[in-house]
Backbone as a printed PyTorch tensor [residue, N CA C, xyz], in Angstrom:
tensor([[[ 3.8770, 21.2110,  5.9280],
         [ 5.4740, 21.2400,  5.8210],
         [ 5.8020, 22.4530,  6.4110]],

        [[ 6.4880, 21.5940,  7.1750],
         [ 7.6600, 23.1530,  8.1640],
         [ 7.8770, 23.9940,  7.4910]],

        [[ 8.0450, 25.3510,  7.7310],
         [ 8.5870, 26.1540,  7.3510],
         [10.3260, 26.4800,  7.8700]],

        [[10.6270, 25.8630,  9.0900],
         [12.0140, 25.7850,  9.6360],
         [12.1530, 24.3370, 10.1870]],

        [[13.0830, 23.8910,  9.8480],
         [14.1440, 23.4090, 10.1930],
         [15.3520, 23.9390, 10.6580]],

        [[15.5320, 23.1490, 11.8760],
         [17.0040, 23.8190, 12.1440],
         [17.8490, 23.3260, 13.3770]],

        [[18.9270, 23.3070, 13.7870],
         [19.6270, 22.8060, 15.0490],
         [18.7660, 22.8710, 15.9560]],

        [[18.7290, 21.8640, 16.7900],
         [17.4960, 21.6160, 18.1970],
         [18.7350, 22.4740, 19.0890]],

        [[17.9290, 23.1590, 19.5660],
         [18.1530, 24.0950, 20.7300],
         [17.9440, 23.2340, 22.1990]],

        [[18.7870, 23.7430, 23.2120],
         [19.1240, 22.9070, 24.7200],
         [17.6960, 22.8740, 24.8890]],

        [[17.0940, 24.0080, 25.0060],
         [15.4460, 24.0930, 25.7830],
         [14.5630, 23.2810, 25.1980]],

        [[14.7740, 22.5440, 23.7720],
         [14.1200, 21.3740, 23.0910],
         [13.9620, 20.0630, 23.2560]],

        [[15.1040, 20.1610, 24.2020],
         [15.5380, 18.8030, 23.9570],
         [14.7400, 17.6010, 24.7320]],

        [[14.3450, 18.0420, 25.9690],
         [13.1410, 17.3940, 26.6980],
         [11.8450, 17.0880, 25.5680]],

        [[11.5990, 17.7270, 25.0820],
         [10.5300, 18.1060, 23.7780],
         [10.9720, 16.8310, 22.9200]],

        [[12.1380, 16.9460, 22.3700],
         [12.8240, 15.6730, 21.5670],
         [12.9130, 14.6340, 21.9520]],

        [[12.6280, 13.9600, 23.1240],
         [13.2040, 13.1150, 24.0350],
         [11.4340, 12.8630, 24.2350]],

        [[10.7410, 13.4200, 24.3320],
         [ 9.4400, 13.0810, 24.5890],
         [ 8.7780, 12.6700, 23.4280]],

        [[ 9.1610, 12.9300, 21.7450],
         [ 8.6560, 12.9950, 20.6460],
         [ 9.4210, 11.4980, 20.3920]],

        [[10.6750, 11.2190, 20.7110],
         [11.2790,  9.6570, 20.4870],
         [10.3550,  8.8020, 21.3480]],

        [[10.3170,  9.2820, 22.3810],
         [ 9.0650,  8.4640, 23.4590],
         [ 7.6940,  7.5760, 22.5170]],

        [[ 7.3310,  8.8740, 22.5160],
         [ 5.5390,  9.0090, 22.0710],
         [ 6.0030,  7.9180, 20.6710]],

        [[ 6.8830,  7.8120, 19.7350],
         [ 6.8770,  7.2640, 18.5910],
         [ 8.0280,  5.8170, 18.5020]],

        [[ 7.9660,  5.7750, 20.2640],
         [ 8.7320,  4.3080, 20.3010],
         [10.0540,  3.9900, 19.6300]],

        [[10.4790,  5.0680, 19.5490],
         [12.1970,  5.5060, 19.7710],
         [13.1030,  5.2460, 20.2700]],

        [[13.9990,  4.6910, 19.9810],
         [15.4240,  4.8110, 21.2000],
         [15.6890,  5.6920, 21.1760]],

        [[16.3790,  6.6940, 23.1430],
         [16.8920,  8.0390, 23.1140],
         [18.5950,  7.8340, 23.4550]],

        [[18.9240,  6.3810, 23.7700],
         [20.0960,  5.8530, 23.7480],
         [20.9320,  6.5860, 23.1850]],

        [[22.2580,  6.8940, 23.7700],
         [23.2470,  7.9750, 22.8590],
         [22.5610,  9.2020, 21.9820]],

        [[21.8120,  9.3000, 22.2340],
         [21.1900, 10.8970, 21.7830],
         [22.3560, 11.7280, 22.3630]],

        [[22.5100, 11.3620, 23.4400],
         [22.8110, 13.2550, 24.0480],
         [24.3030, 13.2150, 23.9550]],

        [[25.0500, 12.5020, 22.7160],
         [26.1120, 12.5230, 22.2340],
         [25.9770, 12.9800, 21.2910]],

        [[25.0980, 13.6490, 20.5340],
         [24.8980, 13.9720, 19.0700],
         [23.8430, 14.8330, 19.1020]],

        [[23.4210, 15.8480, 20.0970],
         [23.0310, 17.0480, 19.9770],
         [23.1020, 18.2950, 18.8260]],

        [[24.7180, 18.1110, 18.8080],
         [24.8820, 19.0870, 17.8530],
         [24.6520, 18.6460, 16.4400]],

        [[24.3700, 17.7230, 15.9810],
         [23.4540, 17.1400, 14.6900],
         [22.0930, 16.4390, 14.7140]],

        [[21.4790, 17.1150, 15.7310],
         [20.1150, 17.3290, 16.0880],
         [19.4410, 17.7770, 15.3700]],

        [[18.5370, 18.0910, 14.4630],
         [17.9470, 18.9190, 14.0100],
         [16.1300, 18.8070, 14.3750]],

        [[15.3340, 19.9450, 14.4910],
         [14.1040, 19.8460, 15.0070],
         [12.8160, 20.7960, 13.7580]],

        [[12.0100, 20.5140, 13.4920],
         [11.1260, 21.1290, 12.7500],
         [10.1060, 21.6190, 13.4280]],

        [[ 9.6070, 22.7600, 13.1350],
         [ 8.8300, 23.7070, 13.8240],
         [ 7.7680, 24.2180, 13.1820]],

        [[ 6.8040, 23.8770, 13.4450],
         [ 5.1560, 24.5830, 12.9330],
         [ 5.2200, 25.5110, 13.0700]],

        [[ 4.5340, 25.7490, 11.0630],
         [ 4.4110, 27.2110, 10.8750],
         [ 3.5700, 27.7890, 11.0460]],

        [[ 2.7140, 27.1540, 12.1700],
         [ 1.5370, 28.0910, 12.7000],
         [ 1.7880, 28.4890, 14.1110]],

        [[ 2.8890, 28.0560, 14.7410],
         [ 3.3850, 28.3590, 16.1820],
         [ 5.2780, 28.1110, 16.0120]],

        [[ 5.6790, 28.8920, 15.6240],
         [ 7.1400, 28.5420, 15.8690],
         [ 7.8450, 27.6840, 16.7520]],

        [[ 6.9080, 27.9590, 18.3950],
         [ 7.3130, 27.3290, 19.3840],
         [ 7.6330, 26.3860, 19.5890]],

        [[ 6.9020, 25.4090, 18.5300],
         [ 6.4000, 23.9890, 18.7480],
         [ 6.7190, 23.1180, 18.0700]],

        [[ 7.5040, 22.5570, 18.4790],
         [ 8.2230, 21.1980, 17.8310],
         [ 7.5530, 20.2730, 17.2390]],

        [[ 7.4340, 20.0850, 15.8580],
         [ 6.6370, 18.7790, 15.1700],
         [ 7.1640, 17.5650, 14.8900]],

        [[ 8.7450, 17.9240, 14.9970],
         [ 9.5540, 16.6320, 14.4670],
         [10.8920, 17.0270, 14.5170]],

        [[11.6080, 15.6980, 14.2050],
         [13.0230, 15.6830, 14.5580],
         [14.1160, 14.7050, 13.6460]],

        [[15.3280, 14.9110, 13.4150],
         [16.0590, 13.7910, 12.4050],
         [17.3950, 14.2920, 13.4940]],

        [[18.5860, 12.9230, 13.4410],
         [19.5190, 12.8690, 14.2840],
         [20.3230, 12.3500, 12.9950]],

        [[21.3280, 12.4810, 13.0680],
         [23.2120, 11.8270, 12.3870],
         [23.9380, 11.6490, 13.5470]],

        [[24.5690, 10.6110, 13.5150],
         [25.4710, 10.2420, 13.9020],
         [26.8790,  9.9410, 12.7740]],

        [[27.7870, 10.8170, 13.3010],
         [28.6590, 10.5760, 11.8860],
         [29.9420, 10.1470, 12.8730]],

        [[30.4920,  9.3610, 12.3700],
         [31.5910,  8.3040, 12.2770],
         [32.6290,  8.0150, 11.3460]],

        [[33.2290,  9.1290, 11.1150],
         [34.3070,  9.2570,  9.8540],
         [33.4770,  9.5510,  9.1320]],

        [[33.6200,  8.3290,  7.7580],
         [32.8760,  8.7950,  6.7090],
         [31.3240,  8.5700,  6.5430]],

        [[30.7330,  7.8610,  7.7980],
         [29.7600,  7.1130,  7.5120],
         [28.6790,  7.9730,  8.3960]],

        [[27.3340,  7.6470,  8.5780],
         [26.7910,  8.5840,  8.8470],
         [25.1890,  7.0590,  9.6740]],

        [[25.0530,  7.4920, 10.6950],
         [23.5630,  6.9420, 10.9410],
         [22.5860,  7.8040, 11.1870]],

        [[21.6550,  7.4050, 10.1990],
         [20.3730,  8.5570, 10.5740],
         [19.6060,  7.9450, 11.6160]],

        [[19.0090,  8.6820, 12.5050],
         [18.0360,  8.2800, 13.8220],
         [17.6470,  9.2340, 14.2680]],

        [[16.7120,  8.7130, 15.1300],
         [15.9030,  9.8360, 15.9220],
         [14.7020, 10.6160, 14.7350]],

        [[14.6850, 10.3100, 13.7390],
         [13.7200, 10.9130, 12.3970],
         [12.0620, 10.2090, 12.9350]],

        [[11.1110, 11.0020, 13.6730],
         [10.2560, 11.1270, 14.3130],
         [ 9.3290, 12.5940, 14.1840]],

        [[ 8.0450, 12.1760, 13.8030],
         [ 6.9510, 13.0460, 13.7630],
         [ 6.1120, 13.1360, 14.4400]],

        [[ 5.2470, 14.7950, 14.7510],
         [ 4.5880, 14.3910, 16.0110],
         [ 3.2430, 13.6600, 15.1990]],

        [[ 2.1090, 12.9540, 15.9010],
         [ 0.9660, 12.4240, 15.2390],
         [ 0.1260, 13.5130, 14.2800]],

        [[-0.0290, 14.7720, 15.1510],
         [-0.9330, 15.3710, 13.9800],
         [-0.3500, 15.9220, 13.0360]],

        [[ 1.1770, 15.3950, 12.5600],
         [ 1.6750, 16.3090, 11.0690],
         [ 2.1570, 14.9060, 10.7440]],

        [[ 2.0390, 13.7390, 10.7230],
         [ 1.8150, 12.2720, 10.0390],
         [ 0.8360, 12.6800,  8.6190]],

        [[ 1.4880, 12.1670,  7.2310],
         [ 1.3470, 12.0860,  5.8630],
         [ 1.0350, 13.3730,  5.4510]],

        [[ 1.9650, 14.4360,  5.9130],
         [ 2.0380, 15.6630,  5.4240],
         [ 3.1680, 16.0980,  4.8500]],

        [[ 4.2430, 15.0030,  4.6610],
         [ 5.6800, 15.0320,  3.8010],
         [ 6.2320, 15.9140,  4.9150]],

        [[ 6.3220, 15.9220,  5.9640],
         [ 6.9000, 16.1960,  6.9420],
         [ 8.3560, 15.0190,  7.1330]],

        [[ 7.8170, 13.8470,  7.2180],
         [ 9.3030, 12.8600,  7.0830],
         [10.0760, 12.7570,  6.6000]],

        [[ 9.9750, 13.3320,  4.8930],
         [10.3750, 13.0770,  3.8250],
         [11.0380, 14.8420,  4.3340]],

        [[10.4890, 15.4540,  4.1500],
         [11.4560, 16.9160,  4.5270],
         [12.4030, 16.9500,  5.6950]],

        [[12.0650, 15.9780,  6.5330],
         [13.2520, 15.9650,  7.0190],
         [14.4000, 14.7380,  7.2090]],

        [[13.9940, 13.5880,  6.4390],
         [14.9840, 12.7680,  5.5220],
         [15.8820, 13.8880,  4.5880]],

        [[15.0580, 14.6720,  3.9580],
         [16.0120, 14.8840,  2.5320],
         [16.8240, 16.1500,  3.3380]],

        [[16.4520, 16.9570,  4.6120],
         [17.5420, 17.5450,  5.4110],
         [18.4670, 16.9980,  5.6500]],

        [[18.4170, 15.8650,  6.4440],
         [19.2940, 14.6850,  6.9110],
         [20.5710, 14.6060,  6.3510]],

        [[19.9560, 13.7860,  4.5880],
         [20.7650, 13.4720,  3.7500],
         [22.0980, 14.6690,  3.0920]],

        [[21.0420, 15.4100,  3.3200],
         [22.0460, 16.9620,  2.7070],
         [22.9250, 17.0070,  3.5980]],

        [[22.5860, 17.2040,  4.8490],
         [23.7230, 17.4750,  5.7810],
         [24.6720, 16.2280,  6.4360]],

        [[24.0610, 15.0570,  6.2480],
         [25.7530, 14.2090,  5.7290],
         [26.0340, 14.2510,  5.0700]],

        [[25.8100, 14.7100,  3.5690],
         [27.0500, 15.0160,  2.8410],
         [27.9410, 15.8310,  2.8250]],

        [[27.3070, 17.0990,  3.5470],
         [27.7960, 18.2790,  3.8520],
         [28.7320, 18.2370,  5.0460]],

        [[28.6990, 17.0260,  5.8370],
         [29.4670, 16.8120,  6.9330],
         [30.4490, 15.6420,  6.4860]],

        [[30.4480, 15.1060,  5.4130],
         [31.7090, 14.2570,  4.8930],
         [31.3820, 12.8490,  4.8190]],

        [[29.7270, 12.1560,  4.8000],
         [29.3870, 10.9740,  4.8170],
         [29.4280, 10.5720,  3.7590]],

        [[29.6990,  9.4030,  3.1890],
         [29.9180,  8.5250,  2.0030],
         [28.5650,  8.0960,  1.8670]],

        [[28.1010,  7.2330,  2.9780],
         [27.2070,  6.5370,  3.3710],
         [26.2620,  6.8330,  4.4190]],

        [[25.0130,  6.3830,  4.2910],
         [24.6380,  6.8820,  5.6200],
         [23.3100,  5.5590,  5.6860]],

        [[23.9110,  5.1430,  7.2010],
         [23.1870,  3.7480,  7.6610],
         [22.0470,  4.1650,  8.4950]],

        [[20.9820,  2.8980,  8.8970],
         [19.9290,  3.5250, 10.1660],
         [19.4900,  1.7340, 10.3650]],

        [[18.9270,  1.5070, 11.3510],
         [18.0890,  0.7960, 11.5320],
         [16.4680,  1.1080, 11.8810]],

        [[15.8180,  0.1020, 11.6690],
         [14.2350,  0.5870, 11.5340],
         [13.7250, -0.7400, 11.8760]],

        [[12.5120, -0.8170, 12.9280],
         [12.0030, -1.6090, 13.0750],
         [10.1500, -1.6630, 12.4370]],

        [[ 9.7330, -0.1620, 12.3270],
         [ 8.7200,  0.2180, 11.2910],
         [ 8.9030,  0.9160, 10.3180]],

        [[10.0030,  0.9710,  9.7340],
         [ 9.7760,  1.8590,  8.1800],
         [10.8080,  1.3760,  7.5100]],

        [[10.4610,  0.1930,  7.4980],
         [11.7110, -0.0310,  5.6620],
         [10.9590,  0.2680,  4.9140]],

        [[ 9.5360,  0.1720,  4.7200],
         [ 8.9420,  0.7950,  2.9350],
         [ 9.4760,  2.1780,  2.9950]],

        [[ 9.2980,  3.0580,  3.8510],
         [ 9.5090,  4.6550,  3.8300],
         [11.2960,  4.5970,  3.5790]],

        [[11.9990,  3.8600,  4.0580],
         [13.2470,  4.7810,  3.0980],
         [13.9140,  3.2620,  2.5610]],

        [[13.0800,  2.4390,  1.9120],
         [13.1590,  1.4790,  1.0990],
         [12.8720,  2.2110, -0.4120]],

        [[11.7700,  3.1470, -0.5010],
         [11.6420,  4.3310, -1.2810],
         [12.1980,  5.6930, -1.4400]],

        [[13.4610,  5.4410, -0.6590],
         [14.0450,  6.7010, -0.7790],
         [15.6560,  5.9570, -0.6630]],

        [[15.9010,  5.0710, -1.8090],
         [17.3920,  4.7480, -2.0530],
         [18.5140,  3.7380, -1.1860]],

        [[17.1790,  3.3970, -0.0640],
         [17.9410,  2.7720,  1.0740],
         [17.6630,  1.3720,  0.8330]],

        [[18.7650,  0.1130,  1.2370],
         [18.7450, -1.0630,  0.5190],
         [18.8920, -1.5320,  1.8930]],

        [[18.2730, -3.0940,  1.8800],
         [18.1190, -3.5700,  3.6520],
         [19.6860, -4.6220,  3.0000]],

        [[20.3200, -4.5490,  4.2820],
         [21.5860, -5.1720,  3.9020],
         [21.9210, -5.9460,  5.8520]],

        [[22.4240, -6.8020,  5.6350],
         [22.3220, -7.5790,  6.8130],
         [23.5320, -6.3230,  7.6420]],

        [[23.1150, -6.5060,  9.1290],
         [24.3790, -5.8470, 10.7010],
         [25.7650, -5.9100,  9.6610]],

        [[26.1560, -6.9340,  9.5290],
         [27.3150, -7.1580,  8.8830],
         [27.7620, -5.8420,  7.9470]],

        [[27.5650, -6.1400,  6.9490],
         [27.6240, -5.1350,  5.4490],
         [27.5240, -3.6040,  6.1520]],

        [[27.3440, -3.1910,  7.3040],
         [27.4570, -1.9310,  7.5740],
         [28.7720, -1.0210,  8.0940]],

        [[28.7230, -0.0650,  7.5020],
         [31.0200,  0.3310,  7.8250],
         [30.5720,  0.2330,  9.8200]],

        [[32.0200, -0.4730,  9.7540],
         [31.9130, -1.1340, 10.9820],
         [32.2750,  0.0550, 12.0010]],

        [[32.6650,  1.1950, 11.9920],
         [32.4740,  2.5430, 12.5970],
         [31.3740,  2.9010, 13.4770]],

        [[30.1230,  2.1240, 12.5540],
         [29.3930,  2.4860, 13.1940],
         [28.4610,  1.8440, 14.4490]],

        [[29.5500,  0.6080, 14.5080],
         [28.8620, -0.4330, 15.7350],
         [29.2100, -0.1950, 16.9260]],

        [[30.1270,  1.2310, 16.7440],
         [30.2010,  1.6530, 18.4090],
         [29.2330,  2.4480, 18.5790]],

        [[27.9920,  2.7700, 18.2470],
         [26.7430,  3.4640, 18.8130],
         [25.8490,  2.6900, 19.5080]],

        [[25.3310,  3.3980, 20.0930],
         [24.1400,  2.8530, 21.2720],
         [23.1040,  2.4440, 20.3300]],

        [[22.3920,  2.1750, 19.3160],
         [21.8810,  2.1810, 18.3340],
         [22.0500,  0.2050, 18.5350]],

        [[23.5900,  0.0950, 18.1460],
         [23.8460, -1.1860, 17.4300],
         [24.9410, -2.4740, 19.2420]],

        [[24.5160, -1.2900, 19.8610],
         [24.8490, -1.8870, 20.9660],
         [23.6370, -2.2470, 21.9540]],

        [[22.5900, -1.9620, 21.1460],
         [21.3490, -2.7010, 21.9900],
         [20.4090, -1.9920, 22.6010]],

        [[20.5270, -0.5910, 21.9000],
         [19.3940,  0.4010, 21.8280],
         [18.2770, -0.1630, 20.7290]],

        [[18.6620, -0.4270, 19.7100],
         [17.5010, -0.8950, 19.0170],
         [17.6190, -2.5170, 18.6370]],

        [[17.0840, -3.2160, 18.5110],
         [16.6390, -4.6510, 19.1050],
         [17.5470, -5.5110, 17.8140]],

        [[17.5030, -6.5050, 18.0470],
         [18.6810, -7.1590, 16.7630],
         [17.5410, -7.4820, 15.3140]],

        [[16.0740, -7.5620, 15.9850],
         [15.2700, -7.8720, 15.0250],
         [15.1250, -6.3900, 14.0720]],

        [[15.8600, -5.3930, 14.3910],
         [15.3860, -4.3430, 13.6750],
         [16.4590, -4.3680, 12.3400]],

        [[15.6620, -3.7950, 10.9320],
         [16.4900, -4.1360,  9.9650],
         [17.4330, -3.1780,  9.7240]],

        [[18.4560, -3.6720,  9.3240],
         [19.4400, -2.4500,  8.7480],
         [19.3900, -2.1580,  7.2080]],

        [[19.6720, -0.9940,  7.6220],
         [19.6200, -0.2080,  5.6020],
         [20.6880,  0.4870,  5.3640]],

        [[20.9180,  0.7380,  4.2820],
         [22.0630,  1.3880,  4.0690],
         [21.9610,  2.4930,  2.1040]],

        [[22.8550,  3.3340,  2.5540],
         [22.4410,  4.1580,  1.5120],
         [23.5250,  5.1840,  1.2260]],

        [[24.3570,  4.7060, -0.3210],
         [25.7520,  5.3750, -0.6760],
         [25.1560,  6.8730, -1.1760]],

        [[26.4870,  7.7550, -0.5710],
         [25.9900,  9.4410, -0.6280],
         [26.5260,  9.1400, -2.3870]],

        [[28.1640,  8.5500, -2.6920],
         [28.6030,  8.7870, -3.6510],
         [28.0120,  8.2400, -4.8230]]])
């Protein structure tokens, strides 16, 4: 479990992009949301990024994206720690719901109060996101969690 989850620094952006690529996650649109992107640092080497998570805030709707962990960190609670961190930030930023698109992590999010919904059931404001404009395949599962 990381001791530090903090804002992604500009020098870490290439590392986050490489991590997303390694995990098969889209980077499209992330450039507009670096201010709401966070990294987890290795407790044994605080210069090593071992995970990431980001939010896109669209009014009162948040899109959870870029939740990724380094392969050697999986199964140790890092994904859950990043998830909990992002949900807390979403609430602090005024979001009343958090949505996401996933092709592989539906069970992970279903166990964390997300419900599968049709894309049409997601907040309209999110449809401007690069993830909805083609970065995520049409086959991706849409999920929604209320924060209120």
